[in-house]
C-alpha positions as CSV (number, residue, x, y, z in Angstrom):
1,M,0.0,0.0,0.0
2,Q,1.4,3.4,-1.1
3,T,0.1,6.9,-0.5
4,E,1.5,10.3,-1.5
5,Y,1.3,13.7,0.1
6,D,3.0,17.0,-0.2
7,F,4.3,16.7,3.4
8,I,4.7,13.9,5.9
9,V,5.0,14.9,9.6
10,V,6.2,12.1,12.0
11,G,4.9,12.7,15.5
12,A,1.7,14.6,16.6
13,G,3.2,16.1,19.7
14,S,4.1,19.6,20.9
15,A,5.7,20.6,17.6
16,G,4.4,18.1,15.1
17,A,0.7,18.8,15.6
18,I,1.3,22.5,15.1
19,I,3.5,22.0,11.9
20,A,0.9,19.6,10.4
21,A,-2.0,22.1,11.2
22,R,-0.1,25.1,9.8
23,L,1.0,23.3,6.6
24,S,-2.5,22.1,5.8
25,E,-4.2,25.5,6.5
26,G,-6.3,26.8,3.7
27,G,-6.1,23.5,1.8
28,A,-3.0,24.4,-0.2
29,N,-1.0,21.3,0.9
30,S,-1.9,17.7,1.6
31,V,-0.3,16.5,4.8
32,L,0.0,13.1,6.5
33,L,0.4,13.3,10.2
34,L,1.6,10.0,11.8
35,E,1.2,9.3,15.5
36,A,2.3,6.2,17.3
37,G,-0.2,6.5,20.1
38,P,-4.1,6.7,20.1
39,K,-6.4,9.6,20.0
40,D,-6.7,11.9,23.1
41,T,-10.2,10.9,24.0
42,S,-9.7,10.1,27.7
43,P,-10.6,12.8,30.2
44,L,-7.1,12.3,31.7
45,F,-5.8,14.5,28.9
46,H,-8.2,17.4,29.5
47,V,-8.5,17.6,33.3
48,P,-5.6,19.8,34.5
49,A,-5.3,18.1,38.0
50,A,-5.2,14.6,36.4
51,M,-1.6,15.2,35.1
52,R,0.0,12.6,37.5
53,Y,-2.4,9.9,36.2
54,A,-1.8,11.0,32.6
55,Y,1.9,10.7,32.6
56,N,1.8,7.4,34.6
57,A,-0.7,5.7,32.2
58,P,1.2,3.0,30.3
59,K,-1.2,3.1,27.3
60,Y,-0.3,6.7,26.5
61,N,3.4,6.6,27.4
62,W,6.5,5.3,25.7
63,N,7.7,4.1,29.1
64,Y,11.3,4.6,28.4
65,E,14.0,4.3,31.1
66,T,17.6,5.5,31.2
67,E,20.6,3.2,31.6
68,P,22.0,3.3,35.1
69,E,23.1,6.8,35.6
70,P,26.8,6.7,36.7
71,Y,26.7,10.0,38.6
72,L,23.4,9.3,40.4
73,N,24.6,6.1,42.2
74,N,23.7,4.1,39.1
75,R,20.0,4.7,39.5
76,V,17.7,4.1,36.6
77,L,15.4,7.1,35.8
78,V,12.0,6.7,34.3
79,Q,11.2,8.8,31.3
80,P,7.5,9.2,30.6
81,R,6.9,10.6,27.1
82,G,3.5,11.1,25.5
83,K,2.4,8.4,23.1
84,V,-0.9,10.0,22.1
85,L,-2.2,12.8,19.9
86,G,-0.6,15.9,21.4
87,G,2.4,13.9,22.6
88,S,3.8,15.1,25.9
89,S,1.6,18.3,25.7
90,S,-1.2,15.9,26.5
91,I,0.4,14.4,29.7
92,N,2.8,16.9,31.1
93,G,2.5,19.2,34.1
94,Q,1.2,22.2,32.1
95,L,3.9,24.6,33.2
96,Y,3.9,27.1,30.4
97,L,7.3,28.9,30.4
98,R,9.1,30.5,27.6
99,G,12.6,30.8,29.0
100,H,14.9,33.8,29.4
101,P,15.5,36.1,26.4
102,L,19.2,35.5,26.7
103,D,18.7,31.8,26.1
104,Y,17.7,32.6,22.6
105,E,20.4,35.2,22.2
106,G,22.8,32.4,23.0
107,W,21.2,30.1,20.4
108,A,21.8,32.7,17.7
109,E,25.3,33.6,18.8
110,G,26.2,29.9,18.9
111,G,25.3,29.4,15.2
112,A,21.5,29.1,15.2
113,R,20.9,32.2,13.1
114,G,17.4,33.4,13.0
115,W,16.6,32.2,16.6
116,S,17.4,35.3,18.6
117,Y,14.9,36.6,21.1
118,A,13.7,39.3,18.7
119,E,13.0,36.6,16.1
120,V,11.4,33.9,18.4
121,L,9.2,36.3,20.5
122,P,6.7,36.8,17.7
123,Y,6.2,33.0,17.5
124,F,5.7,32.8,21.2
125,Q,3.1,35.5,20.8
126,R,1.4,33.7,17.8
127,L,1.0,30.6,19.9
128,E,-1.2,31.9,22.6
129,T,-4.1,33.7,24.0
130,R,-3.4,34.9,27.5
131,I,-6.9,35.0,28.9
132,D,-5.8,37.0,32.1
133,G,-3.1,39.1,30.5
134,G,-2.8,42.1,28.4
135,N,0.8,43.2,28.3
136,E,2.6,43.6,24.9
137,Y,4.8,40.5,25.4
138,Q,1.8,38.2,25.4
139,G,-0.3,36.8,22.6
140,Q,-4.0,37.5,22.3
141,D,-5.1,35.6,19.2
142,G,-3.3,32.2,19.4
143,R,-4.7,28.7,19.7
144,I,-3.0,27.8,23.1
145,R,-5.1,29.3,25.8
146,A,-2.9,30.1,28.8
147,S,-3.4,31.7,32.2
148,T,-2.2,32.1,35.8
149,M,-4.3,31.3,38.8
150,G,-4.0,30.6,42.5
151,S,-3.6,34.2,43.6
152,D,-6.2,33.6,46.3
153,N,-4.2,30.8,47.9
154,P,-2.4,31.8,51.2
155,L,0.7,29.7,50.5
156,T,1.1,31.3,47.1
157,R,0.9,34.7,48.6
158,A,3.4,33.8,51.3
159,F,5.8,32.4,48.8
160,L,5.8,35.5,46.7
161,K,6.1,37.8,49.7
162,A,9.0,35.7,51.0
163,G,10.9,36.4,47.8
164,E,10.5,40.1,48.4
165,E,11.5,39.7,52.1
166,A,14.7,37.8,50.9
167,G,15.6,40.7,48.7
168,Y,14.6,39.4,45.3
169,L,12.7,41.1,42.5
170,R,9.0,40.7,41.8
171,T,7.9,40.2,38.2
172,D,4.4,40.7,36.7
173,D,5.1,38.1,34.1
174,V,7.9,35.6,34.0
175,N,7.2,35.1,30.3
176,G,7.5,38.8,29.6
177,G,10.3,41.3,29.5
178,Q,11.5,40.2,33.0
179,Q,11.9,36.6,33.9
180,D,14.1,37.4,36.9
181,G,12.3,37.2,40.3
182,F,9.1,35.9,41.8
183,G,5.8,35.7,40.0
184,Y,2.7,33.7,39.2
185,L,3.3,30.6,37.2
186,P,1.7,30.6,33.7
187,K,0.1,27.4,32.6
188,N,-1.4,26.2,29.4
189,V,-4.7,25.8,31.2
190,A,-7.8,28.0,30.6
191,E,-11.5,27.6,31.3
192,G,-10.6,24.5,33.4
193,R,-9.1,22.6,30.5
194,R,-5.6,21.6,29.4
195,S,-4.5,23.3,26.2
196,S,-2.6,20.5,24.5
197,T,-1.6,20.8,20.8
198,A,-4.0,18.1,20.0
199,Y,-7.0,19.9,21.5
200,C,-5.9,23.3,20.2
201,Y,-4.6,22.5,16.7
202,L,-6.1,19.2,15.6
203,R,-9.8,19.5,16.3
204,N,-11.8,19.8,13.1
205,P,-8.9,19.3,10.7
206,P,-9.2,20.4,7.0
207,D,-9.7,17.7,4.4
208,T,-6.1,18.2,3.4
209,L,-4.8,16.9,6.8
210,N,-4.8,13.1,7.2
211,I,-4.2,12.2,10.9
212,Q,-3.3,8.6,11.4
213,T,-2.8,7.1,14.9
214,G,-1.3,3.8,15.9
215,C,1.5,4.2,13.4
216,S,5.0,2.8,14.3
217,V,7.6,4.2,12.0
218,R,10.3,1.8,10.7
219,N,12.5,4.2,8.8
220,L,12.6,6.9,6.2
221,V,12.7,6.3,2.5
222,I,16.0,7.8,1.4
223,Q,17.1,7.9,-2.3
224,D,20.2,9.8,-3.5
225,R,20.5,11.5,-0.1
226,T,17.0,12.8,-0.5
227,A,14.0,12.0,1.8
228,R,11.2,10.5,-0.3
229,G,8.9,9.2,2.3
230,V,8.3,7.1,5.4
231,R,7.8,3.3,6.1
232,Y,5.5,2.6,9.0
233,V,3.3,-0.2,10.4
234,Q,-0.3,0.3,11.3
235,R,-2.6,-2.5,12.5
236,G,0.0,-5.1,11.4
237,Q,0.2,-3.7,7.8
238,E,3.4,-2.1,6.5
239,I,2.7,1.1,4.6
240,T,5.0,3.3,2.5
241,A,3.9,6.9,2.3
242,L,5.7,9.2,-0.1
243,A,6.3,13.0,0.2
244,R,6.4,15.2,-2.8
245,R,8.0,18.0,-0.9
246,E,9.4,17.2,2.5
247,V,9.4,14.9,5.5
248,I,9.5,16.5,8.9
249,L,10.5,14.5,12.0
250,S,8.8,15.7,15.2
251,A,9.1,12.5,17.2
252,G,10.9,14.0,20.2
253,A,14.4,14.0,21.6
254,F,14.4,10.2,21.9
255,N,12.6,9.0,18.8
256,S,13.7,11.6,16.2
257,P,17.4,10.5,16.5
258,V,16.4,6.8,16.6
259,I,14.4,7.2,13.3
260,L,17.3,9.0,11.7
261,M,19.7,6.2,12.8
262,Q,17.4,3.4,11.7
263,S,17.4,5.1,8.3
264,G,21.2,5.1,8.1
265,I,21.7,8.7,9.1
266,G,24.0,9.1,12.2
267,P,27.4,8.2,13.6
268,A,28.8,5.7,11.1
269,H,30.5,3.5,13.7
270,Q,27.3,3.1,15.7
271,L,25.2,2.3,12.6
272,R,27.7,-0.4,11.5
273,E,27.8,-1.9,15.0
274,N,24.0,-2.4,14.7
275,G,24.1,-3.8,11.2
276,I,22.6,-0.7,9.5
277,D,23.9,0.5,6.2
278,V,25.4,4.0,6.4
279,V,23.5,6.5,4.2
280,H,25.1,9.6,5.7
281,D,27.7,9.8,8.5
282,L,26.3,12.5,10.8
283,P,28.2,12.2,14.2
284,G,25.9,14.4,16.2
285,V,22.8,12.4,15.9
286,G,21.8,11.2,19.4
287,E,24.6,13.2,21.1
288,N,24.2,16.4,23.3
289,L,21.3,15.0,25.4
290,M,20.3,17.5,28.1
291,D,17.7,17.7,30.9
292,H,17.1,19.9,34.0
293,P,18.1,18.0,37.2
294,L,15.3,18.2,39.7
295,T,14.7,17.7,43.4
296,S,12.8,19.3,46.2
297,L,12.8,20.7,49.7
298,Q,9.7,19.4,51.6
299,V,8.4,20.8,54.9
300,K,5.4,20.2,57.1
301,C,2.8,22.9,57.0
302,T,1.7,24.3,60.3
303,Q,-1.7,25.5,58.9
304,P,-4.3,23.4,57.2
305,V,-4.1,25.2,53.8
306,T,-2.4,22.6,51.6
307,L,-4.0,20.2,49.1
308,F,-3.9,17.4,51.7
309,K,-7.3,18.5,52.9
310,H,-8.7,17.3,49.6
311,L,-7.2,13.8,49.8
312,N,-10.5,12.3,50.6
313,L,-13.3,10.7,48.6
314,F,-15.8,13.4,49.3
315,S,-13.5,16.3,48.1
316,Q,-12.4,14.4,45.0
317,A,-16.0,13.4,44.1
318,K,-17.2,16.9,44.6
319,G,-14.2,18.2,42.5
320,A,-15.1,15.7,39.7
321,V,-18.7,16.8,39.6
322,E,-17.8,20.5,39.7
323,W,-15.4,20.1,36.8
324,A,-17.8,18.1,34.7
325,L,-20.6,20.7,35.2
326,T,-18.7,23.9,35.3
327,R,-15.0,23.3,34.4
328,K,-14.1,24.9,37.7
329,G,-13.0,23.9,41.1
330,L,-10.2,21.6,42.5
331,L,-9.6,19.7,39.2
332,A,-9.4,22.8,37.0
333,N,-5.9,23.7,38.2
334,N,-2.5,21.9,38.1
335,H,-1.7,23.6,41.5
336,F,1.7,24.9,40.5
337,D,0.8,28.5,41.0
338,A,4.0,30.4,41.9
339,V,7.6,30.3,40.7
340,C,10.8,32.2,40.9
341,F,13.9,32.5,38.7
342,V,17.0,33.5,40.6
343,R,20.8,33.5,40.2
344,T,22.8,31.2,42.5
345,K,25.8,33.5,42.8
346,A,27.3,36.8,41.6
347,G,28.8,36.6,38.1
348,V,25.9,34.6,36.7
349,R,24.4,36.8,34.0
350,F,20.8,35.6,34.2
351,P,18.8,33.2,36.3
352,N,20.1,29.7,36.5
353,M,17.8,28.3,39.2
354,Q,14.0,27.8,39.1
355,I,12.1,27.2,42.3
356,A,8.4,26.3,42.1
357,L,5.9,26.0,44.9
358,F,3.7,22.9,45.0
359,Q,1.0,22.9,47.6
360,I,1.4,19.3,48.7
361,A,4.4,17.1,49.1
362,V,5.1,14.0,47.0
363,A,7.1,11.2,48.6
364,E,10.5,11.2,46.9
365,G,10.9,8.4,44.4
366,S,7.1,7.7,44.1
367,A,3.9,9.2,42.9
368,D,2.3,9.1,46.3
369,F,1.4,12.2,48.3
370,I,2.7,12.5,51.9
371,K,-0.2,11.9,54.2
372,E,-0.1,15.2,56.2
373,H,-0.2,18.9,55.5
374,A,3.0,19.7,53.8
375,F,4.4,21.6,50.8
376,Q,7.5,21.5,48.7
377,L,9.8,23.8,46.8
378,Q,11.0,22.1,43.6
379,F,14.3,23.4,42.4
380,T,16.2,22.8,39.2
381,N,19.3,24.3,37.7
382,Q,18.2,25.7,34.3
383,R,21.4,25.5,32.2
384,P,23.1,22.3,33.3
385,Q,26.5,21.5,31.7
386,S,26.3,17.7,31.8
387,R,25.6,16.0,28.5
388,G,24.4,12.5,27.6
389,Y,23.3,10.5,24.6
390,V,20.6,8.5,22.9
391,K,21.9,5.3,21.1
392,L,20.4,2.4,19.3
393,A,19.9,-0.8,21.3
394,S,19.8,-2.8,18.1
395,N,18.6,-2.6,14.5
396,D,15.1,-3.4,15.6
397,P,13.2,-0.1,14.8
398,F,10.7,-0.7,17.5
399,A,13.2,-1.4,20.3
400,A,13.6,1.1,23.1
401,P,16.8,3.2,22.7
402,R,19.7,3.4,25.1
403,I,19.4,6.6,27.1
404,R,21.9,8.2,29.4
405,Y,21.9,11.7,30.7
406,N,25.0,11.7,32.8
407,L,23.1,14.0,35.2
408,L,25.4,15.7,37.7
409,E,28.6,14.7,35.8
410,H,29.7,18.3,35.7
411,P,30.8,19.7,39.0
412,E,29.1,23.1,38.4
413,D,25.8,21.3,38.2
414,I,26.3,20.0,41.7
415,E,27.3,23.4,43.0
416,E,24.2,25.0,41.6
417,L,21.9,22.5,43.1
418,K,23.6,22.8,46.5
419,A,22.9,26.5,46.3
420,G,19.3,25.7,45.2
421,L,18.7,23.8,48.4
422,R,20.2,26.5,50.6
423,L,18.2,29.2,48.8
424,S,15.0,27.2,49.2
425,R,15.6,26.8,52.9
426,E,16.3,30.5,53.2
427,L,12.9,31.2,51.6
428,T,11.1,29.1,54.2
429,E,12.8,31.2,56.9
430,Q,11.4,34.5,55.7
431,P,8.6,35.8,57.9
432,S,5.7,35.3,55.4
433,L,6.6,31.7,54.6
434,A,7.9,30.9,58.1
435,A,4.4,31.3,59.3
436,F,3.5,28.1,57.4
437,T,6.8,26.2,57.8
438,G,7.1,23.3,60.2
439,E,9.7,20.5,60.5
440,E,11.7,19.8,57.4
441,I,10.8,16.4,56.0
442,F,13.2,16.1,53.1
443,P,16.1,16.1,53.0
444,G,16.0,16.8,56.8
445,Q,18.0,19.1,58.9
446,H,20.8,16.6,59.3
447,V,21.8,17.3,55.7
448,Q,23.9,20.4,56.1
449,N,27.5,20.4,54.9
450,D,28.7,20.2,51.3
451,A,29.5,16.5,51.4
452,D,26.2,15.5,52.9
453,I,24.2,17.7,50.4
454,E,26.2,16.2,47.5
455,A,25.5,12.7,48.7
456,W,21.8,13.5,49.1
457,L,21.7,15.0,45.6
458,R,23.3,12.0,43.9
459,E,20.9,9.7,45.7
460,N,17.7,11.6,45.1
461,C,18.1,14.1,42.2
462,H,16.1,13.0,39.2
463,S,14.9,14.0,35.7
464,S,12.5,16.9,35.0
465,Y,11.4,14.9,31.9
466,H,12.9,17.6,29.6
467,P,15.0,15.6,27.1
468,S,16.5,17.8,24.4
469,G,19.4,18.5,22.2
470,T,19.9,15.2,20.4
471,C,19.6,16.6,16.9
472,K,21.3,19.9,17.7
473,M,20.7,22.9,15.5
474,G,23.8,24.8,14.3
475,V,26.8,24.7,12.0
476,D,29.4,23.0,14.2
477,E,30.6,19.4,13.8
478,L,28.0,18.0,16.2
479,A,25.1,19.9,14.5
480,V,22.4,17.7,12.9
481,V,20.2,20.4,11.5
482,D,20.9,23.9,10.1
483,P,19.1,27.0,11.3
484,E,16.3,26.2,9.0
485,C,15.9,22.8,10.7
486,R,17.1,21.0,7.6
487,V,19.2,17.9,8.2
488,H,22.8,18.4,7.1
489,G,23.6,16.4,4.0
490,I,20.0,15.2,3.3
491,E,17.6,17.0,1.1
492,N,13.9,17.4,1.8
493,L,14.2,16.3,5.5
494,R,13.8,18.4,8.6
495,V,13.7,17.8,12.3
496,A,11.6,20.1,14.4
497,D,11.1,19.3,18.1
498,A,13.0,19.7,21.4
499,S,15.8,17.6,19.9
500,I,17.1,20.6,17.9
501,M,17.7,22.8,20.9
502,P,21.4,23.6,20.9
503,V,21.3,24.5,24.6
504,I,18.4,23.7,26.9
505,P,16.5,26.9,27.7
506,S,15.8,28.2,31.2
507,A,12.2,26.8,31.2
508,N,10.1,23.8,31.1
509,L,10.2,22.7,27.5
510,N,6.6,22.4,26.3
511,C,6.2,26.1,25.4
512,P,9.6,26.5,23.6
513,T,8.9,23.3,21.7
514,M,5.5,24.6,20.5
515,M,7.3,27.8,19.5
516,I,9.7,25.6,17.4
517,G,6.6,24.1,15.7
518,E,5.2,27.6,14.8
519,K,8.5,28.9,13.6
520,T,9.5,25.8,11.6
521,S,6.1,25.8,9.8
522,D,6.8,29.3,8.5
523,M,10.3,28.3,7.4
524,I,8.9,25.4,5.4
525,L,6.4,27.7,3.7
526,S,9.1,30.4,3.1
527,R,7.4,32.9,5.4
528,S,8.5,34.7,8.5
529,L,7.1,37.1,11.1
530,P,8.9,40.5,11.5
531,P,11.2,40.5,14.5
532,S,10.2,42.2,17.7
533,N,11.8,45.3,19.1
534,L,10.6,44.8,22.7
535,P,13.4,45.2,25.3
536,Y,14.2,42.7,28.1
537,F,15.6,43.0,31.6
538,T,19.0,41.9,32.8
539,D,20.1,42.7,36.4
540,P,22.6,45.6,36.2
541,N,24.4,44.3,39.3
542,W,24.7,40.7,38.1
543,E,28.5,40.8,38.1
544,V,28.8,41.8,41.8
545,S,25.6,40.7,43.5
546,Q,23.5,37.4,43.7
547,R,20.3,39.4,44.2
């Protein structure tokens, strides 16, 4: 069975769903969108508070794991990735963060021309409708509906006030001209519903967009160093679909490099080791894997204001009914309502630490809530220097890849996380938050000196589920795609997802990946938005002061 389209997009996730929708707009192009998972019909994908059930549901998850991580006491890290229409935008935590303007200035300076802050900001704006916003940095006509909420919660107010008491800045919008400081946390949630790319871009598709689910890609059809199509299996039948114009890989930081390598594009020695004919030796495929290392400070709460009061059948049943009838109430929020971006020391030009308030505590290493009033401050270093890889396990195109982050390999990553713990503890000691802070649960007050903190980090730090960088964009020897997202050395083939990020941005990755989808679709169609001239903030005292 053979079919032919103008474009084939592999992966209906955070970037791929947007690219397919944009390319098929107006009926000018026929587009085949292939997704390995099912449709997003379950309520799990639409109820904001159901996120922990969504990303733990095996049916909708690639269920990958890392190899034993050598710098984390050889622990194996789970890697939930969305296997459903919308990809990880359908199962993630809905933290809607763009990153710092200087992240994108760094991309452009490093060889990703066209990806400076002035050039990506219009695409961030085109993405969204900020329903509670109104400043010039936000979007007002986009498909992703985003908001902040939780301002009426006493813990949220105490956290924000504690930042001011500790001498930090306050920001009206961490996605605006000033990321630095404490502010409400934007989320791709509005009117009580998750804004996934499936819900916002793939409903009521035009006739020119053919969305196929349950499709497992074997490899690309490559002839004369030109991508001609895709071979995939659906319901036991192998199908070859041909592309008249281009194939776009948007299968994510794990699966995009795997599909390239299974197609003979990648490090020649690794391909030969796995019995795959080398079509094009591209050493950077699967290299440069990045993630944000994550852990948390957990403390008992001295006042009954946390989500623990809702861990009973009555509250949850009431919340379910309220959400079903009104899209409001307990289930209409992901309950990450406040965040800060700070620098861990003088001499760091822009924030390298994110601390987010979660109004309940989750037992470390599990998905179970601690059974008492408690809250946690989750902290992550935003620009880690450790790098890992994604490699083939075999020439079986459907085998899980070998994944290793090498988290905490670089000594600076350890130092930043040590500072993250100390800064989080300092926040709980400020008058506003101290009024709610009881005994420290995790790591516990016995963990104080550098050696103890490092040992605790290596035993407990884990992934933020932000894999990126494995098909790096740029012009250096490890670059896989050029600044137009075209695969070096192969015609009519692009990669557009988190794998192309040359350096991981200072943010959760869903929003930047959606921006990549919007911007790449314009590149494919030879269009562009005019750059922005809006300014952005950097602390004038960054060289001499931590805050």
